[in-house]
MINU-535960 format. One record per atom (N, C-alpha, C): chain; y, x, z negated; residue in three letters; residue number from 0. Coordinates in steps of 0.1 Angstrom, whole numbers, plus 5000, padded with zeros to 4 digits. Layout:
N
SITE  c    c2    c1    c3    r    k
SITE  A     Y     X     Z  ALA  NUM
...
This chain:
189
SITE  c    c2    c1    c3    r    k
SITE  A  5246  4879  4983  MET    0
SITE  A  5236  4890  4984  MET    0
SITE  A  5242  4902  4977  MET    0
SITE  A  5233  4908  4968  GLN    1
SITE  A  5237  4919  4960  GLN    1
SITE  A  5236  4932  4969  GLN    1
SITE  A  5244  4942  4966  PRO    2
SITE  A  5244  4954  4974  PRO    2
SITE  A  5231  4962  4971  PRO    2
SITE  A  5227  4970  4981  LEU    3
SITE  A  5215  4978  4980  LEU    3
SITE  A  5218  4989  4969  LEU    3
SITE  A  5208  4991  4962  ILE    4
SITE  A  5209  5001  4951  ILE    4
SITE  A  5199  5013  4954  ILE    4
SITE  A  5205  5025  4957  PHE    5
SITE  A  5197  5036  4961  PHE    5
SITE  A  5185  5039  4952  PHE    5
SITE  A  5188  5039  4939  ARG    6
SITE  A  5177  5043  4929  ARG    6
SITE  A  5166  5033  4930  ARG    6
SITE  A  5169  5020  4932  GLU    7
SITE  A  5159  5009  4933  GLU    7
SITE  A  5151  5011  4946  GLU    7
SITE  A  5158  5014  4957  ILE    8
SITE  A  5152  5016  4970  ILE    8
SITE  A  5142  5027  4969  ILE    8
SITE  A  5146  5038  4963  LEU    9
SITE  A  5138  5050  4961  LEU    9
SITE  A  5125  5046  4953  LEU    9
SITE  A  5127  5039  4942  SER   10
SITE  A  5116  5035  4933  SER   10
SITE  A  5106  5026  4941  SER   10
SITE  A  5111  5016  4948  VAL   11
SITE  A  5103  5007  4955  VAL   11
SITE  A  5095  5014  4966  VAL   11
SITE  A  5103  5023  4973  THR   12
SITE  A  5096  5031  4984  THR   12
SITE  A  5085  5039  4979  THR   12
SITE  A  5087  5046  4968  MET   13
SITE  A  5077  5055  4962  MET   13
SITE  A  5065  5046  4957  MET   13
SITE  A  5067  5035  4951  ILE   14
SITE  A  5057  5026  4946  ILE   14
SITE  A  5048  5022  4958  ILE   14
SITE  A  5055  5017  4968  LEU   15
SITE  A  5047  5012  4980  LEU   15
SITE  A  5040  5024  4987  LEU   15
SITE  A  5046  5035  4987  PHE   16
SITE  A  5040  5047  4993  PHE   16
SITE  A  5027  5050  4986  PHE   16
SITE  A  5028  5050  4973  ALA   17
SITE  A  5016  5053  4965  ALA   17
SITE  A  5005  5043  4967  ALA   17
SITE  A  5008  5030  4967  ILE   18
SITE  A  4998  5019  4968  ILE   18
SITE  A  4993  5019  4982  ILE   18
SITE  A  5001  5020  4993  ILE   19
SITE  A  4996  5020  5006  ILE   19
SITE  A  4987  5032  5008  ILE   19
SITE  A  4991  5044  5003  ASP   20
SITE  A  4983  5056  5003  ASP   20
SITE  A  4978  5060  5017  ASP   20
SITE  A  4988  5060  5026  ILE   21
SITE  A  4985  5064  5040  ILE   21
SITE  A  4979  5078  5041  ILE   21
SITE  A  4984  5087  5032  ILE   22
SITE  A  4979  5101  5032  ILE   22
SITE  A  4965  5101  5028  ILE   22
SITE  A  4962  5094  5017  GLY   23
SITE  A  4948  5093  5012  GLY   23
SITE  A  4939  5086  5022  GLY   23
SITE  A  4944  5078  5031  ALA   24
SITE  A  4936  5070  5041  ALA   24
SITE  A  4934  5079  5053  ALA   24
SITE  A  4940  5091  5054  ILE   25
SITE  A  4938  5099  5066  ILE   25
SITE  A  4924  5101  5069  ILE   25
SITE  A  4915  5105  5060  PRO   26
SITE  A  4901  5107  5063  PRO   26
SITE  A  4894  5095  5069  PRO   26
SITE  A  4898  5083  5064  VAL   27
SITE  A  4892  5070  5070  VAL   27
SITE  A  4898  5068  5084  VAL   27
SITE  A  4911  5071  5086  ILE   28
SITE  A  4917  5069  5099  ILE   28
SITE  A  4911  5079  5109  ILE   28
SITE  A  4908  5091  5105  ILE   29
SITE  A  4902  5101  5113  ILE   29
SITE  A  4888  5096  5118  ILE   29
SITE  A  4881  5091  5108  GLU   30
SITE  A  4867  5086  5111  GLU   30
SITE  A  4868  5074  5121  GLU   30
SITE  A  4878  5065  5120  MET   31
SITE  A  4880  5054  5129  MET   31
SITE  A  4883  5059  5143  MET   31
SITE  A  4892  5069  5143  ARG   32
SITE  A  4897  5075  5156  ARG   32
SITE  A  4885  5081  5163  ARG   32
SITE  A  4877  5088  5156  GLN   33
SITE  A  4865  5095  5162  GLN   33
SITE  A  4855  5085  5167  GLN   33
SITE  A  4854  5073  5161  ARG   34
SITE  A  4845  5063  5165  ARG   34
SITE  A  4850  5056  5178  ARG   34
SITE  A  4863  5053  5178  VAL   35
SITE  A  4867  5045  5190  VAL   35
SITE  A  4876  5052  5199  VAL   35
SITE  A  4880  5064  5196  GLY   36
SITE  A  4888  5073  5205  GLY   36
SITE  A  4903  5073  5203  GLY   36
SITE  A  4909  5061  5202  HIS   37
SITE  A  4923  5060  5202  HIS   37
SITE  A  4928  5050  5192  HIS   37
SITE  A  4938  5053  5184  ILE   38
SITE  A  4944  5044  5175  ILE   38
SITE  A  4958  5039  5180  ILE   38
SITE  A  4960  5026  5181  GLN   39
SITE  A  4973  5021  5186  GLN   39
SITE  A  4983  5021  5175  GLN   39
SITE  A  4990  5032  5172  SER   40
SITE  A  4999  5033  5161  SER   40
SITE  A  5010  5024  5161  SER   40
SITE  A  5016  5021  5173  GLU   41
SITE  A  5027  5011  5174  GLU   41
SITE  A  5023  4997  5169  GLU   41
SITE  A  5012  4993  5175  LYS   42
SITE  A  5006  4979  5172  LYS   42
SITE  A  5003  4978  5157  LYS   42
SITE  A  4996  4988  5152  ALA   43
SITE  A  4992  4988  5138  ALA   43
SITE  A  5005  4988  5129  ALA   43
SITE  A  5015  4996  5132  SER   44
SITE  A  5027  4996  5124  SER   44
SITE  A  5035  4983  5124  SER   44
SITE  A  5036  4977  5136  ILE   45
SITE  A  5043  4964  5137  ILE   45
SITE  A  5035  4953  5128  ILE   45
SITE  A  5022  4954  5129  ALA   46
SITE  A  5014  4944  5121  ALA   46
SITE  A  5016  4946  5106  ALA   46
SITE  A  5017  4959  5102  VAL   47
SITE  A  5019  4962  5088  VAL   47
SITE  A  5033  4956  5084  VAL   47
SITE  A  5043  4959  5092  LEU   48
SITE  A  5056  4954  5089  LEU   48
SITE  A  5057  4939  5087  LEU   48
SITE  A  5050  4932  5097  ILE   49
SITE  A  5050  4917  5097  ILE   49
SITE  A  5042  4912  5085  ILE   49
SITE  A  5031  4918  5082  LEU   50
SITE  A  5023  4913  5070  LEU   50
SITE  A  5030  4915  5057  LEU   50
SITE  A  5036  4927  5055  MET   51
SITE  A  5043  4929  5042  MET   51
SITE  A  5055  4921  5041  MET   51
SITE  A  5063  4919  5051  THR   52
SITE  A  5075  4911  5051  THR   52
SITE  A  5072  4897  5049  THR   52
SITE  A  5062  4892  5056  GLY   53
SITE  A  5058  4878  5055  GLY   53
SITE  A  5053  4875  5041  GLY   53
SITE  A  5045  4884  5035  PHE   54
SITE  A  5040  4881  5022  PHE   54
SITE  A  5051  4882  5011  PHE   54
SITE  A  5061  4891  5013  LEU   55
SITE  A  5072  4892  5004  LEU   55
SITE  A  5079  4879  5003  LEU   55
SITE  A  5081  4872  5014  PHE   56
SITE  A  5089  4859  5014  PHE   56
SITE  A  5080  4847  5012  PHE   56
SITE  A  5068  4847  5017  ALA   57
SITE  A  5059  4835  5015  ALA   57
SITE  A  5049  4836  5004  ALA   57
SITE  A  5047  4848  4999  GLY   58
SITE  A  5036  4850  4989  GLY   58
SITE  A  5038  4841  4976  GLY   58
SITE  A  5050  4840  4972  GLU   59
SITE  A  5053  4833  4960  GLU   59
SITE  A  5050  4818  4962  GLU   59
SITE  A  5054  4813  4974  GLU   60
SITE  A  5051  4799  4977  GLU   60
SITE  A  5036  4796  4978  GLU   60
SITE  A  5029  4806  4983  LEU   61
SITE  A  5014  4805  4984  LEU   61
SITE  A  5008  4804  4970  LEU   61
SITE  A  5014  4812  4961  LEU   62
SITE  A  5009  4812  4947  LEU   62
SITE  A  5012  4798  4940  LEU   62
SITE  A  5024  4793  4943  LYS   63
SITE  A  5027  4779  4937  LYS   63
SITE  A  5018  4769  4942  LYS   63
SITE  A  5014  4770  4954  ILE   64
SITE  A  5004  4760  4960  ILE   64
SITE  A  4991  4760  4952  ILE   64
SITE  A  4987  4772  4948  ILE   65
SITE  A  4974  4773  4940  ILE   65
SITE  A  4976  4773  4925  ILE   65
SITE  A  4989  4771  4921  GLY   66
SITE  A  4992  4770  4907  GLY   66
SITE  A  4993  4782  4899  GLY   66
SITE  A  4998  4793  4905  LEU   67
SITE  A  4999  4806  4898  LEU   67
SITE  A  5014  4810  4897  LEU   67
SITE  A  5018  4817  4887  ASP   68
SITE  A  5032  4822  4886  ASP   68
SITE  A  5032  4837  4890  ASP   68
SITE  A  5043  4843  4893  VAL   69
SITE  A  5044  4857  4897  VAL   69
SITE  A  5039  4866  4886  VAL   69
SITE  A  5043  4863  4873  SER   70
SITE  A  5038  4872  4862  SER   70
SITE  A  5023  4873  4861  SER   70
SITE  A  5016  4861  4863  SER   71
SITE  A  5001  4862  4862  SER   71
SITE  A  4996  4870  4874  SER   71
SITE  A  5002  4868  4886  PHE   72
SITE  A  4998  4875  4898  PHE   72
SITE  A  5001  4890  4896  PHE   72
SITE  A  5012  4893  4890  ALA   73
SITE  A  5016  4907  4887  ALA   73
SITE  A  5006  4914  4878  ALA   73
SITE  A  5002  4906  4867  ILE   74
SITE  A  4992  4912  4858  ILE   74
SITE  A  4979  4914  4865  ILE   74
SITE  A  4974  4904  4873  ALA   75
SITE  A  4962  4906  4881  ALA   75
SITE  A  4963  4918  4890  ALA   75
SITE  A  4975  4919  4896  GLY   76
SITE  A  4978  4930  4906  GLY   76
SITE  A  4978  4943  4899  GLY   76
SITE  A  4983  4944  4886  SER   77
SITE  A  4983  4956  4879  SER   77
SITE  A  4969  4961  4876  SER   77
SITE  A  4960  4951  4874  LEU   78
SITE  A  4945  4955  4872  LEU   78
SITE  A  4939  4960  4885  LEU   78
SITE  A  4942  4954  4896  VAL   79
SITE  A  4937  4959  4909  VAL   79
SITE  A  4943  4973  4912  VAL   79
SITE  A  4956  4975  4909  ILE   80
SITE  A  4962  4988  4911  ILE   80
SITE  A  4955  4998  4902  ILE   80
SITE  A  4952  4994  4890  PHE   81
SITE  A  4946  5003  4880  PHE   81
SITE  A  4932  5008  4886  PHE   81
SITE  A  4924  4998  4891  ILE   82
SITE  A  4911  5002  4897  ILE   82
SITE  A  4913  5011  4909  ILE   82
SITE  A  4922  5008  4918  ILE   83
SITE  A  4925  5017  4929  ILE   83
SITE  A  4929  5031  4925  ILE   83
SITE  A  4937  5032  4915  ALA   84
SITE  A  4941  5045  4909  ALA   84
SITE  A  4929  5052  4904  ALA   84
SITE  A  4920  5045  4897  MET   85
SITE  A  4908  5052  4891  MET   85
SITE  A  4899  5057  4903  MET   85
SITE  A  4898  5049  4914  GLU   86
SITE  A  4891  5053  4925  GLU   86
SITE  A  4896  5067  4930  GLU   86
SITE  A  4909  5067  4932  MET   87
SITE  A  4916  5079  4937  MET   87
SITE  A  4914  5091  4928  MET   87
SITE  A  4915  5089  4915  ILE   88
SITE  A  4915  5100  4905  ILE   88
SITE  A  4900  5105  4904  ILE   88
SITE  A  4891  5095  4902  LEU   89
SITE  A  4877  5099  4899  LEU   89
SITE  A  4869  5101  4912  LEU   89
SITE  A  4874  5097  4924  GLY   90
SITE  A  4866  5098  4936  GLY   90
SITE  A  4854  5089  4937  GLY   90
SITE  A  4854  5078  4929  VAL   91
SITE  A  4843  5068  4929  VAL   91
SITE  A  4848  5056  4936  VAL   91
SITE  A  4840  5050  4944  LYS   92
SITE  A  4844  5037  4951  LYS   92
SITE  A  4839  5025  4943  LYS   92
SITE  A  4849  5017  4939  PHE   93
SITE  A  4845  5004  4932  PHE   93
SITE  A  4845  4993  4943  PHE   93
SITE  A  4854  4994  4953  PHE   94
SITE  A  4855  4985  4964  PHE   94
SITE  A  4848  4990  4976  PHE   94
SITE  A  4839  4982  4982  LYS   95
SITE  A  4832  4987  4993  LYS   95
SITE  A  4840  4983  5006  LYS   95
SITE  A  4841  4993  5015  GLU   96
SITE  A  4848  4990  5027  GLU   96
SITE  A  4838  4991  5039  GLU   96
SITE  A  4838  4981  5047  GLU   97
SITE  A  4829  4981  5059  GLU   97
SITE  A  4837  4987  5071  GLU   97
SITE  A  4830  4995  5079  MET   98
SITE  A  4835  5001  5090  MET   98
SITE  A  4831  4993  5103  MET   98
SITE  A  4841  4986  5109  PRO   99
SITE  A  4837  4978  5121  PRO   99
SITE  A  4835  4986  5133  PRO   99
SITE  A  4830  4980  5144  GLU  100
SITE  A  4827  4986  5156  GLU  100
SITE  A  4840  4990  5164  GLU  100
SITE  A  4851  4982  5162  THR  101
SITE  A  4863  4985  5170  THR  101
SITE  A  4875  4986  5160  THR  101
SITE  A  4885  4994  5164  VAL  102
SITE  A  4897  4995  5156  VAL  102
SITE  A  4908  4988  5163  VAL  102
SITE  A  4914  4978  5156  SER  103
SITE  A  4926  4971  5161  SER  103
SITE  A  4935  4968  5150  SER  103
SITE  A  4941  4957  5149  ILE  104
SITE  A  4950  4953  5138  ILE  104
SITE  A  4941  4952  5126  ILE  104
SITE  A  4929  4947  5128  VAL  105
SITE  A  4919  4946  5117  VAL  105
SITE  A  4909  4957  5120  VAL  105
SITE  A  4906  4966  5112  PRO  106
SITE  A  4908  4968  5098  PRO  106
SITE  A  4920  4978  5095  PRO  106
SITE  A  4926  4984  5105  LEU  107
SITE  A  4936  4994  5103  LEU  107
SITE  A  4948  4989  5095  LEU  107
SITE  A  4955  4979  5102  ALA  108
SITE  A  4967  4973  5095  ALA  108
SITE  A  4964  4965  5083  ALA  108
SITE  A  4954  4957  5084  PHE  109
SITE  A  4949  4949  5073  PHE  109
SITE  A  4933  4950  5073  PHE  109
SITE  A  4927  4954  5063  PRO  110
SITE  A  4931  4956  5050  PRO  110
SITE  A  4934  4970  5046  PRO  110
SITE  A  4932  4980  5055  LEU  111
SITE  A  4933  4994  5051  LEU  111
SITE  A  4947  4998  5046  LEU  111
SITE  A  4957  4994  5054  ILE  112
SITE  A  4971  4998  5051  ILE  112
SITE  A  4978  4987  5043  ILE  112
SITE  A  4979  4975  5047  ALA  113
SITE  A  4985  4964  5040  ALA  113
SITE  A  4975  4955  5035  ALA  113
SITE  A  4967  4960  5025  GLY  114
SITE  A  4957  4952  5019  GLY  114
SITE  A  4961  4945  5007  GLY  114
SITE  A  4951  4941  4999  ALA  115
SITE  A  4953  4933  4987  ALA  115
SITE  A  4962  4940  4977  ALA  115
SITE  A  4960  4953  4975  GLY  116
SITE  A  4968  4960  4966  GLY  116
SITE  A  4982  4960  4969  GLY  116
SITE  A  4985  4962  4982  THR  117
SITE  A  4999  4962  4987  THR  117
SITE  A  5005  4948  4985  THR  117
SITE  A  4998  4938  4989  MET  118
SITE  A  5003  4924  4987  MET  118
SITE  A  5006  4921  4973  MET  118
SITE  A  4997  4925  4964  THR  119
SITE  A  4999  4923  4950  THR  119
SITE  A  5011  4930  4945  THR  119
SITE  A  5012  4943  4949  THR  120
SITE  A  5024  4951  4945  THR  120
SITE  A  5037  4945  4950  THR  120
SITE  A  5037  4939  4962  LEU  121
SITE  A  5050  4933  4967  LEU  121
SITE  A  5054  4922  4958  LEU  121
SITE  A  5045  4913  4954  LEU  122
SITE  A  5049  4902  4945  LEU  122
SITE  A  5053  4908  4931  LEU  122
SITE  A  5046  4918  4927  SER  123
SITE  A  5050  4924  4914  SER  123
SITE  A  5063  4930  4914  SER  123
SITE  A  5066  4937  4925  LEU  124
SITE  A  5080  4943  4927  LEU  124
SITE  A  5091  4933  4928  LEU  124
SITE  A  5087  4921  4934  LYS  125
SITE  A  5097  4910  4935  LYS  125
SITE  A  5102  4905  4921  LYS  125
SITE  A  5093  4907  4911  SER  126
SITE  A  5097  4903  4898  SER  126
SITE  A  5106  4913  4891  SER  126
SITE  A  5108  4925  4897  GLN  127
SITE  A  5116  4935  4890  GLN  127
SITE  A  5127  4941  4899  GLN  127
SITE  A  5127  4939  4912  TYR  128
SITE  A  5137  4945  4921  TYR  128
SITE  A  5143  4934  4930  TYR  128
SITE  A  5154  4937  4936  GLN  129
SITE  A  5161  4929  4946  GLN  129
SITE  A  5153  4928  4959  GLN  129
SITE  A  5152  4917  4965  THR  130
SITE  A  5145  4915  4978  THR  130
SITE  A  5150  4925  4988  THR  130
SITE  A  5163  4927  4989  SER  131
SITE  A  5169  4935  4999  SER  131
SITE  A  5164  4950  4998  SER  131
SITE  A  5163  4954  4985  ASP  132
SITE  A  5158  4968  4982  ASP  132
SITE  A  5143  4969  4986  ASP  132
SITE  A  5136  4959  4983  ILE  133
SITE  A  5121  4959  4987  ILE  133
SITE  A  5120  4959  5002  ILE  133
SITE  A  5128  4952  5009  LEU  134
SITE  A  5128  4952  5024  LEU  134
SITE  A  5130  4966  5030  LEU  134
SITE  A  5140  4973  5024  VAL  135
SITE  A  5143  4986  5029  VAL  135
SITE  A  5131  4995  5026  VAL  135
SITE  A  5124  4994  5014  GLY  136
SITE  A  5112  5001  5011  GLY  136
SITE  A  5101  4998  5020  GLY  136
SITE  A  5099  4986  5024  ILE  137
SITE  A  5089  4982  5034  ILE  137
SITE  A  5092  4989  5047  ILE  137
SITE  A  5104  4988  5052  VAL  138
SITE  A  5107  4994  5065  VAL  138
SITE  A  5105  5009  5065  VAL  138
SITE  A  5109  5016  5054  LEU  139
SITE  A  5107  5031  5053  LEU  139
SITE  A  5093  5034  5052  LEU  139
SITE  A  5085  5026  5045  ASN  140
SITE  A  5070  5029  5045  ASN  140
SITE  A  5064  5026  5058  ASN  140
SITE  A  5068  5016  5065  THR  141
SITE  A  5062  5013  5078  THR  141
SITE  A  5065  5025  5088  THR  141
SITE  A  5078  5030  5087  LEU  142
SITE  A  5081  5042  5096  LEU  142
SITE  A  5072  5054  5092  LEU  142
SITE  A  5070  5056  5080  PHE  143
SITE  A  5061  5067  5075  PHE  143
SITE  A  5047  5064  5080  PHE  143
SITE  A  5042  5052  5079  VAL  144
SITE  A  5028  5049  5084  VAL  144
SITE  A  5027  5052  5099  VAL  144
SITE  A  5038  5048  5106  TYR  145
SITE  A  5038  5050  5121  TYR  145
SITE  A  5037  5065  5123  TYR  145
SITE  A  5045  5073  5116  LEU  146
SITE  A  5045  5088  5118  LEU  146
SITE  A  5032  5094  5115  LEU  146
SITE  A  5025  5089  5104  VAL  147
SITE  A  5012  5095  5101  VAL  147
SITE  A  5002  5091  5111  VAL  147
SITE  A  5002  5078  5115  LEU  148
SITE  A  4992  5074  5126  LEU  148
SITE  A  4994  5081  5139  LEU  148
SITE  A  5006  5084  5142  LYS  149
SITE  A  5009  5091  5155  LYS  149
SITE  A  5005  5106  5154  LYS  149
SITE  A  5005  5111  5142  ASN  150
SITE  A  5003  5126  5140  ASN  150
SITE  A  4991  5129  5132  ASN  150
SITE  A  4981  5120  5132  VAL  151
SITE  A  4969  5122  5123  VAL  151
SITE  A  4961  5135  5126  VAL  151
SITE  A  4960  5138  5138  LYS  152
SITE  A  4952  5151  5142  LYS  152
SITE  A  4959  5163  5136  LYS  152
SITE  A  4972  5163  5138  TRP  153
SITE  A  4980  5175  5133  TRP  153
SITE  A  4980  5175  5118  TRP  153
SITE  A  4981  5164  5111  LEU  154
SITE  A  4980  5164  5096  LEU  154
SITE  A  4967  5168  5091  LEU  154
SITE  A  4956  5165  5098  GLU  155
SITE  A  4943  5169  5094  GLU  155
SITE  A  4942  5184  5094  GLU  155
SITE  A  4947  5190  5104  ARG  156
SITE  A  4947  5205  5105  ARG  156
SITE  A  4956  5211  5094  ARG  156
SITE  A  4968  5205  5092  LEU  157
SITE  A  4978  5211  5083  LEU  157
SITE  A  4973  5210  5069  LEU  157
SITE  A  4968  5199  5064  LEU  158
SITE  A  4965  5197  5050  LEU  158
SITE  A  4951  5203  5046  LEU  158
SITE  A  4942  5201  5055  GLY  159
SITE  A  4928  5205  5052  GLY  159
SITE  A  4922  5196  5042  GLY  159
SITE  A  4909  5198  5040  LYS  160
SITE  A  4902  5189  5031  LYS  160
SITE  A  4907  5190  5016  LYS  160
SITE  A  4910  5202  5012  THR  161
SITE  A  4914  5204  4998  THR  161
SITE  A  4928  5198  4996  THR  161
SITE  A  4937  5200  5006  GLY  162
SITE  A  4950  5194  5005  GLY  162
SITE  A  4950  5179  5004  GLY  162
SITE  A  4942  5173  5012  LEU  163
SITE  A  4941  5158  5012  LEU  163
SITE  A  4935  5153  4998  LEU  163
SITE  A  4925  5161  4993  ASN  164
SITE  A  4920  5157  4979  ASN  164
SITE  A  4930  5158  4968  ASN  164
SITE  A  4938  5169  4969  ILE  165
SITE  A  4949  5171  4959  ILE  165
SITE  A  4959  5159  4960  ILE  165
SITE  A  4963  5156  4972  LEU  166
SITE  A  4973  5145  4974  LEU  166
SITE  A  4968  5132  4968  LEU  166
SITE  A  4955  5129  4971  ARG  167
SITE  A  4949  5117  4967  ARG  167
SITE  A  4949  5116  4952  ARG  167
SITE  A  4945  5126  4945  LYS  168
SITE  A  4945  5126  4930  LYS  168
SITE  A  4959  5125  4924  LYS  168
SITE  A  4969  5132  4930  ALA  169
SITE  A  4982  5131  4925  ALA  169
SITE  A  4988  5116  4926  ALA  169
SITE  A  4985  5110  4938  PHE  170
SITE  A  4990  5096  4940  PHE  170
SITE  A  4982  5087  4931  PHE  170
SITE  A  4970  5090  4928  GLY  171
SITE  A  4962  5082  4919  GLY  171
SITE  A  4968  5082  4905  GLY  171
SITE  A  4973  5093  4900  ILE  172
SITE  A  4979  5093  4887  ILE  172
SITE  A  4992  5085  4887  ILE  172
SITE  A  5000  5086  4898  ILE  173
SITE  A  5012  5079  4899  ILE  173
SITE  A  5009  5064  4899  ILE  173
SITE  A  4999  5060  4906  LEU  174
SITE  A  4995  5045  4907  LEU  174
SITE  A  4990  5041  4893  LEU  174
SITE  A  4983  5049  4886  LEU  175
SITE  A  4979  5045  4872  LEU  175
SITE  A  4991  5042  4863  LEU  175
SITE  A  5001  5051  4864  ALA  176
SITE  A  5013  5048  4856  ALA  176
SITE  A  5020  5035  4861  ALA  176
SITE  A  5021  5033  4874  ILE  177
SITE  A  5027  5021  4879  ILE  177
SITE  A  5019  5008  4874  ILE  177
SITE  A  5006  5009  4874  ALA  178
SITE  A  4998  4998  4869  ALA  178
SITE  A  5001  4995  4855  ALA  178
SITE  A  5002  5005  4847  ILE  179
SITE  A  5005  5003  4832  ILE  179
SITE  A  5019  4997  4831  ILE  179
SITE  A  5028  5002  4838  LYS  180
SITE  A  5042  4997  4837  LYS  180
SITE  A  5042  4982  4841  LYS  180
SITE  A  5036  4978  4853  LEU  181
SITE  A  5036  4964  4857  LEU  181
SITE  A  5029  4955  4847  LEU  181
SITE  A  5018  4960  4841  PHE  182
SITE  A  5011  4952  4831  PHE  182
SITE  A  5020  4950  4819  PHE  182
SITE  A  5026  4961  4814  ARG  183
SITE  A  5035  4959  4802  ARG  183
SITE  A  5047  4951  4804  ARG  183
SITE  A  5053  4952  4816  SER  184
SITE  A  5065  4944  4819  SER  184
SITE  A  5063  4929  4822  SER  184
SITE  A  5050  4926  4824  ASN  185
SITE  A  5047  4912  4827  ASN  185
SITE  A  5039  4905  4816  ASN  185
SITE  A  5036  4912  4806  THR  186
SITE  A  5029  4906  4794  THR  186
SITE  A  5040  4904  4783  THR  186
SITE  A  5038  4894  4776  HIS  187
SITE  A  5048  4891  4765  HIS  187
SITE  A  5041  4892  4752  HIS  187
SITE  A  5036  4904  4748  LEU  188
SITE  A  5029  4906  4736  LEU  188
SITE  A  5038  4910  4725  LEU  188
């Protein structure tokens, strides 16, 4: 096993942070909390950790079963990330999200937090970073998700509507750059 590399851990953590976009999801989480009253932050965070870790280890095998390689999945993922980034920057929804009657592991942990973009990003990261560094990034992001879910009321007051919009646009630009990097590093043009 190779040693953990701080620079790679930081890079993976920031990439996952941008794609998970827990800060940008605060308005949706607030809406869910208002609808059902309480969000089980511990349960949601554990589910996020299990989903991301499981997909990191089993995702490649799932792709082999359906006949895809990681580079092809990474390129497809870069396009998904690109669209998500454009949603964040432009404030236009390309993907429709349904709001269910109850909040549990579904839809909070999956697909809101650990959704298709996150899973795609994990496999894309696997083609560029050590698995141990990705695991540390997953754990750090899960801890941050837990803190946000636990303190969503306080964050709403602190950031305000304008602050949340600014954060969402900033992370959209970061995601756009990540999408371009993933696309370029997995194409052999």
